[in-house]
N, C-alpha and C positions, 0 to 999 in steps of 0.2 A: 504494500500500500504506500509506504513512504517513498519507494523508488518511483512508483507511478505518479505520485503527487509532485515529486521533485522534477520529473520529466515534463509534467504539464506546466509547472511554473516556468521552467526554462524555455518552453515553447512560446509561452505568452510574452516573456521578456524579449525573446528574439523577434517576435512579430511587432511588438511596440517599438523596438529600436530601429526596425526597418521602415517604419511608417513615415519617417522624415529625417531631415538633417538639422541638427541644432547648430546655430551659428555661434561659435565661440572664438572670436578673433583675438589675436595677440598683437595686431597692428591695425592701423587704419585701413579700411577696405569696404567692399560692398558684397552683399549676399543676394543672389538672383534666385527668386522662387519660381516654382512650376506654374503658379498662377499669374506670372509676369509682374508681380509686385517686388519691391526691393527693400532690403534693410541696409542701413549705413552705419558704420562704426567709425568713430573718430577718437583716436588715442594719441594724446600729446602729453609731454612733460608739463606738470602742473606748477605754475608760478604763483605760489601762495603769498608772495610779498605784495603783488599788485591786484590779485583777484581772490575771491573765495567762491566756493561751489555755488552758494546761493545766488551770487551776482551772475555767474555764468549761466546758471539755469534760467534766471529771469530774462537774460538777453536772448537765450535760445527760444524761450516761450514767446517773446515778443516778435521775433523774426518769423517763427513758424505761423503764429496767429495772423500776422500781416499777409503772409503768402496765401494761407487758406482763405482769408477774406477776399483777396484779389482774384484768386482762381475759382473759388466755389461759393463765395459769399457766406462763408461759415467762420464765425469768430471764435474758433477753438484752437488749441495747440496740441491737444492729446485726444486720442480715441477714447480714453476713459471718461471724457467730459460729455460725450454725445453718442447717440446711436447712428448718426450720420456717418457716411464714409468720408474721411478727410483725405485730401491730396497728400498731406504730410502729417505725421504724428511724432512729437517728441516723446520718446519712450522713457529715457532715463539720462540723468547726468550724475556721475558718481566719481569719487576719488578712489582709485585703486593703486595702492603703493605710492609711487612718486608721480603717477599719471592721472589725468582726468580722462574719463571714458564717457563719451556721448553716444547714445543709441537712438536711431531714428528709423521710422518706417515710411516708405513712399508707395503710393498707389500705383504709379507707373514709372517707367524709365524716363519719360519726358519730364515728370515732376522732379526726378533726381537730377537730371541734366540742367534744368532751369534753376533750381534752388542752389545748386552747387557750381554754377557757371564759372565763377571766379576761381575756385579751387581747381576745377577741371582745366581751365586755361593755363594755370600755373603748372599743371602736370603735363602740359604739352598737347592739349586737344580741345574738343568741344562737346562731345556727346557720348552717351551710352544708350544702347537700343537692345530690346529683346522681343522675340516673337517666334512662334513655331515656324519651321521651315516651309510648311505648306501655305503659310499666310504672309511670309516676309516680303517686304518691299525693297529689301537690300540685296543686291547681287553679290555672290561670293566671288572674290577676285584674288588671284595669287595661288600659292602652293599650300597644300594641306597634308597633314599626317594624322594617323590615329594616335591615341593617347600612349601607345607603346612605340611610336616612332616610325610606323610603316606608312609609305606613301598612300594617299587616298585621293581619288578623283572627285571633282565637283559633282559629276553625275552620280557617283556612289553616295555621296553625302546627301544630295537632294532627294534621293530615293526614300529617305527616312523622313517623311513629312511630319511625323509626330515628334521628332526631335526638336529641341529648342535652340535657337541661335542667339548668341550674345555678340554684339558688335561694339567695339570700343576703339577710340582713336587717341587715347592718352595713357599715361603710366598708371596702372592700378593693380591692386591685389583683389582678386575676384574669387569668390566661393559660390558654388552652385548647389541647388537643392536636387541633387541627383549625381550622375556620374558623367564625367567628360568623355566624349566619344571621339571627337575630332577637334583639331586646332589648326590655325594657320601657323606656318613654320616660324614666325617671329614670337610666338607665345611660349612661355616657359611653364611646363606642368610640374607642380610641386607634389601633388597627390591626385587621387581619383576625382576630387571635387574642388581643388584649389589651383589657380594659375596666376601668373603675373604677365601683364601686357606692357609693351614699350611705349615711350612717349613719341607723339607725332607720327604714328604709323597706324594704318588700318589693321586691326586685330580681330580675329574671329574665334569664338569658342562655340562648339556645338555639343550640347549635353542631352542626356536621356534620363528617364526615371531610373532610380536605383532599384536593384532587385528587391522585391518585397514591398515597394510603394505602389499603392493601388489608386 
C-alpha cells in the first residue's frame, strides 16, 4: 500500500511540474509565455544611499498606471486592483541581497516593446515580437539550426505551424515557456528554454510546448 501511495504521489508531482515553467531569473530578462503574454524581470544593484524600495515602487506604480491609462483607459498599476485585463501589471518590487528585483507582466509583446522602448534602444534594437508560426507576419531570414546545432531549413521550421516564434533585434536574455526547437545561428542557447540574443541583429527563436504541457 505504501509503495502504491508513494508511486501515485510521485506521478502527481511529475504531472504538476510538467504543466508549466516557473520563471526564476538570476539576471534581467524576459519570459515568453505560450499565450503570447510576457513577464519582465529587472535586476540591478541597489543604491540605498539615494533610493529606498518604497520610492522605487511608487515610481514604478506611477509609470505603469500612466501607461495603462493611455493605452486602455484603466487607472490601475496591478492586476490585483481590478478584474480588468491590464496592458501592464507591476507585480513586485523587492530587495534581494544587494539587488533590487522588479517583476512585471505584459499582455502583449507590443506592450513590452512600447513601455521599454528606451531600454531596448540602449540594448541595440527596437522590438520584440511573438506569434505562432502559422499566424506570423514576420518572414524568417538567414540561417537556422536546431537546439542541438544541426542545420535546419526554413521550410522545415515553417512546417510546424503550432510552434511559437520569438523575434528580437536587441541584446536580451530570453526564457520561454516550453522548449526551444530552432534558433537563428546568431542566438546562443544556454539551456532547453533559455537563450541570449545579440545587439543590433535580427534574432529568431522558435519554441514548442514542453513534454507534458497540455
